[in-house]
C-alpha angles and dihedrals in degrees: 000000000000126000121196124184125218108206117195131167093253103029147011130209140168133238112213117201126184149091120297097010094134091064092056100032095113093073090053096046098042095076089059093059133092090186127021098252133107136177116218120203119192141148121260094256097049093040089056091054103036111007097095092038091056093046090051091049091052092047090056086065092046094258118142116208146185122215120218120186135195133184116284119248144055090291089076091069089084143107095257094051092043088055091048093052095046093049092048091050089051091048087053087054094237108185129212092255094048125098126242116202120211105209110184146042131314095296092057094043093051094043097045093043090055093045089051091049095056098034108103086343092294135000124185119251141188124217114223101176118197100183128070091237092055094043095054100035131356098048092059126068106031102263107148133167153100137263128261131208083251095058151308124309094354094135119056150078142242108262117161119215122237091230141352119218116192112188105191091198091073090066087072090073095045113112110249093244091054091048092050092046088056089051088066087072091045094056089045090069093058092043095051101045119346119059091175090058090049089052090050090052090050092050094045102040093119093053091048094051089048089053093234106184099229093049094045094048092048092047095049092042093051093049092048092048091051092049093045090053093049094045091049089057096042116015097168098043099250095132136353095013090071087071088073086071093071106143092008100101089060093033096052090049089054091048091050093048091050092050096247086283137143088272088085129016119209096250091048089055089050092051093050089042092054090056090049092047091054090045090053089047089055093046091053092047097248098122139022122279113263096032092111089051089059090050093050092044090057093053090047090052088055090051093248136138110269103162134054088235088071091065110101126227135035122356118271124237118234093215092050088053091049091051090051090053090061089065089060113125091233094063110119125190088349093302126123120248121198136185103233133169144229089202140332105308094018110090128159141179112264115196128192095020112181105260090214089064090054092046089052090055091051093047093049091048092050098049 
């Protein structure tokens, strides 16, 4: 088992990574409690697999619990579902000193973290991520929120968890497409700031796809350590933390244009977006020609989407995608901001990028 600490000016918490942690989580969560009661929020799919197992694990440590479920999918990151969760937590008489457990993927973590933040002006919560994407990225760092009709993650707050528990065994029940989508966020870490890690991923892709424990634990641990280090330097995303958005400006625009539907999962958008970000970096002369081809080749080796042409359904409109980009959280004074790169492992924040250059990338990709 690995343990990684996130050290912030106002708080500190640990990320636990290993096999079988869900079964023994009660003993880790109990020290956080003033009374032996927890509220669990999950989606219907994950609750069916692990809800009762988690409740039994908590009961072994004398912790009573209530299980609240919402519909699975990105649609649950919305005002109506946020209201539902908050009202059900109030009905369960959750107190400020109680613990709310987010059991699920990135949608649940973001939704429950935000609900915990606004409930009674702040209730503590524990992240128990069940998807690869959530284990390596969204469960760490305190970003919580919901989507708006104007774009993704535009409504929310920073609310750090009290603990993150990543049971690698739960990845065994993750559909292959969901696992691979989560891998888009894994590769992002190597691409943005650690070329040696990207090389390791490239060399060990077969072990990762086979879910070999040593490879999976090392991969998740490395990603979490990188994110913990970045968040410690820049908790509120005013500097280095923006680098974690590599591929996201393109990816979020694709998610918006496809209606946050099953046509494109978040991690798939990130993977395609990383390729486009490196292509834009090449176009603007920041990195050597062919770098984006290496990025795309790696995703193809993993069996992932790497091109817009892989997205099912009707053709996308370049101008619609450009308009979606202007809802990106990094836009400043009406100007686009991208995370671009000088090379694999050497990303940087690029402000005031010529929008025509971005439009050219969209148009070329959609031909």
